[in-house]
N, C-alpha and C positions, 0 to 999 in steps of 0.2 A: 687158186687161192682167192684171189681177187674178186673173181666173181660172187666166187659166196658172201665174202667178206659185204662184197656190195648187195648180195642179194637181203643179206641178217641186217645190215644198216638198212636198208630201203624199208623191209616189213617192221623194225624198230619208228622209224618216221612214220610209217602207215600206221603202225597202234597208238600211237601218241596224237595222230593229227584226230582218230575214229575217237578216243578217248578223252578229248578236251572238246571235240564237237559234241559228244552223246553228254560229257559233262555241263555243255552251255546248257543245251534242249531240254537236262531234266534238272525239272525243282530238287533244290537240297531239302529234305526234309529234318527237322532236330529231332532226335531222338533225347525224351525225357531221359535224363539217368536218372539210375535209383542210388540212394545217397544211406547206405549202411551204420554210418558215425563209427564211435570210436572201433578201434581194432584190437586185438591182443589176442596172445597163445594161451591156450590152456595145457598145461602137460600135466598126464598121468604120470604120477612119481612113483618110485618102490618106498622112496625112504623120506618123506617133508624135509627134514632136519639135515639130512646130509646135501641134497636139492639148493636147498634154502641157504646154505652155509656157502656150498658151487656159485651159486650168481651171486650172492654179495662180495664175491671176491672179483666179479666180472664188476664192479661199484654197481649192480639192482639192487634200491631199497625197498622194502617192505611200505605198501600206500595202504594197504587193506588186507581183512580176514582175519582168521584165528587159529595159531597154528594147534592150538588143542584140539580143534576141531579138524584138523588135517587138510587146511587151504589157507592159501597166502596168495594176494596180489602183489608184484611187485614193479617197480618200473626204472629203467634207466632212459633219461628223456625223455625222445615220447614212443620209446618201446616199452609195451604191455605184456607183460606176462604172469598167469597164472599157475600155481604150484598145486597141485591137486591129490591126495596120498586115500586111494580106496572107496573113490566116484566116477568112475570111470573108468574103460578097459584103454583108451588110444588118446595119442592127442585131438584135440577140436580147436580149430578157429574158431571166436568167438566174433560177434559184432554188437556195438549196440547203439542201433538208434535213440537217437536224442541226450547223449553222452556228448562230451567234449573228450579230449585225452585227460582234462584233468577232472572228468565223470562230473562236470557240472552240465546241468539239465540247460539247452539249448530251445530256443522260441521259436522254433519252427524247425521240424523236421520231418519224415516219411513216415509214418506210422507202420509196426510189425505188421498190421494186416494189409496194408495196403501193399507195401512190398512181396508180401506173400502173393497176393491178386494178380502181380505185375510176372511173378516168376511163373506162376500155374499159368500166365496166358502163354509164357511164353515155351511149356512144353514143358516146365522143371518139378519133378515130384517130388516134395516132400514127405521123410521118415515119421516127423512128428508135423502137425499142423498147429496153427495158434486160430483159437473160437473166433471166427469173422464176427458174431454177434458181439463180442466184449468189448470193450474201453479200456487205456490204460494197458498197466504190466502182460508180458507175452511172451510166446516165442513161439520160434518153429525153428526144424533142423532139418536138413537135408544133407545128400552124398556125392560129392561130386565122383568123376568117371575110374579116378584110382583109389576110390574109398575110402577118403578123408572126409572125416566128418565136420558140417559148417553149422552155426548155432548163430539166429538171429534172436537176440535175447533182449527187447526193450522192459528197462526197471521203471521209466518215467510213463510217468501221464500222457494220452495223445493227446497232439497239439490242437488247440483251438483252429478249428479253418472257417 
């Protein structure tokens, strides 16, 4: 048993040495992080009035939308969610490049088309694409490996670079 422990400890020490040696000899490249902007969840609801009443009991308050058009946006602190009746089949994760959590336009942000190009270069396939030849508001959509829909929806003008 002592021999096994000694062998394991020795192997771990060697791995740590090799790891630190290779880390020292390999320059670290900084990877540019994509910035998707404001995040919210868009829920496909069966009864928008019942859903609104439920989330209001959780202290979510309406901040946008029109109940008579079957959509409303609620927030509680930094949490945002949209309730949508009859607009799509399942829940969607939504990102808004160019918006703060308070829907204020950011002075500098990554345009939706730049994000799309980066994702394409990483081998991600969009289910709906933004037109690369346009500027300003646009969106693209993709699906994660579990079938969850992700919408990247830019509502504001492209940043001046």
